[in-house]
N, C-alpha and C positions, 0 to 999 in steps of 0.2 A: 334886425336893428340891434338884436343882440350881440355879443362880443365874440361870443360860443352858438354852436349845433350841439345837436345830444337826440340823435332819434332813437325813440323805442321799438324794436320791429322783434313780433312776435309769434308767425308762423313758422314751418319747417322749411319752406320755403317761398322767398317771394322772391320777381326781376323784376320789381318794379326797386326794390333795397337793393339788392343785388346790382344797381343800374349807376347809385350814389357812389360807387365806388372811382366808377371814370369821369367823377363830377370833384372829383379831390376827393371824397370819405372817405374813413377811418374804418370800415367795420372788425367788431374785437366783441370775442367770448365774453373777456375776461375785463371786471374794473380797473384791476390793478396796471390796463394799459392805455390805461386815459385819467389816471390821476396824476397830481397838481406837477410841474416840472419842482422836487424840494430846495433849488434856487433862486427861481424868478417867481413863485408862487403862482404860475400862467397851468390852465393843461398842458400836456404832452402835447398830446392833437385839436384843431378847434371847430371843427370836423366830424362827427362820431358818428356811427352807425350802431351803437351795443346790443348786440344777435348771438344771446348764448345757444349754445348749441348743447344737446342731449343726445346720449349713446342710444339707438333704435331698438333695443333691449329693454329701453327703458317701460314700463308702467305706461295709460296713461296716467293716473292720480301721481307715479315716481317724476314724468315729463310736465306735472304742473303746480306741481308742489315743487321747483327747481327752479321754472319759473318765478314762480309769485317769488323764493327766497330773492332771484337774481334779481328781479325788477325792483322790489323793495327796497335795496339798495341803494340804486342807479339812480331810484327818485328821489332817497336820503344824502345821495352823492350829489345828487346835482342840486337838492334844497340848500344844505350844508354850503357846498363853494358858490353859488349863484353865478349870474352873470350866463347863464344860457337860456334860450328857447330851443327847450324840452317838447318836439313832437312823439307825440304818442298817437303811432299808428292804429291801431285799436282801442276807444275807446271803454269799451260793454265787455268787451275782455279779461281789459286789465281789471274791471271796476268788478263783474260779477265770478268772470271763473276762475282770475288772479286773485280775487278779495281782496284788494288793494286800498279798499274805500276811505281807507284812514291818511293813508300817504295821500293820494285825488283829492283831499278836502286839503289838508295842510295846503298842497300848493295852489289849490282854489283862491285860498281865504289868503294866505303869505306871501306867496308867487313872490307879486310885484313888489312887497321891499326888500328882498333875498336879488332882483334882477332880475326875474326868471318875466319871459313868456310861455304859455303852457299851448302847444296849437294841437287838443283833441280831435282827432277823427274817428269815424262811429259812422254804420252803416243806416242803424236803424235811431233814428228821433225816439226814438220812445220808451229806447233803453234809455238815454243816457241820463245819468243823476242831474238832479235840479238844477243843483249846485254850479256843475259847469253849464248851465245855461243863466243861471243868475248873473254869476263872476264873470262871465265875455265881455270882451270889450270892441271885438268884430265877430261876426256869424257868417258865413256862406253854407245856404241851405240848397239843393237840392231839390229835385223836386219828385212831389209822393202825393198818390193817393190813398192813401193805406187812413182809416181811418186814427187808427191810434194814432198812430206818424203828425197825425193831422192838430189832435187831440194838445197833445206835448208841443207842439209848435206855437197854440195857444196863448201859449203857459209865457212866452217867451217877446207879448208884445213891446214891451220896453215905450210906450207913451202911444203906440199905435192902438187904433183899432182892433180885433181877437179878428174878423173877418179879412181886414186888409192882407193881414200877415199870412192866413189861410189862402185866401184870393190869386195873392201872388205866385205861392209855391203850384196853388195849382193848374197855371196858367203858364211855368216854368216847361218852352223844349225840352226834354230829355235828349234825344238826338244831336243838338247842338250845341252840348255841355252849357245852358244856362245855369244861372243860378239864383239864388237873390242873397244877398248881400246887405246883412247891418248894420249898422253901428249905431252903437246902443248908448254911445257916449255924448253923438250928435241929437243921435233919433232921425236919422239918416235911410234910409231902404233906396237903392240899386239893383237893375236886371243887368247881371254883369253875363261874358261868355270865356270858360276859360279856352284855354291858349291850346291850341292843336299839339 
């Protein structure tokens, strides 16, 4: 629904992200490759994967510092220019390891007014910042039996009985890729299956 798509990739290698090239995405490691066209005031590319790479000789600390600086600039740029669907490949990594809490909070609080949509992906609900749950319009939640994850999911009840969310998630079939879809605006739940 957004005019432009920006995927923020953080892993050293990722075949899923690499596969986006075949779907028309431009994979770049430098923000200058996606900046606004000087005459049209539109992005040079409308479907972008921002995936900064670092030399293998970098220490873990150097890699983290470089990645944090690059992602901070990308989040700030998307916020300033607006109109983007920003997919954060790993929310927990961006929040905890890269320490981009302030930048992510800015998107969650003020992104709608800039025409931004944030798609925040995470493996473990228990580590997702509470603001991400509170500001979400739609959520897809996959099966988990972990008590900490289930405790976190109770906080997003959005008017539903807390036990309903927990029990619905417990009953999802992981093998058939079932997920619980939560629409916080309409206060609707649905069990959905991801396409093959």
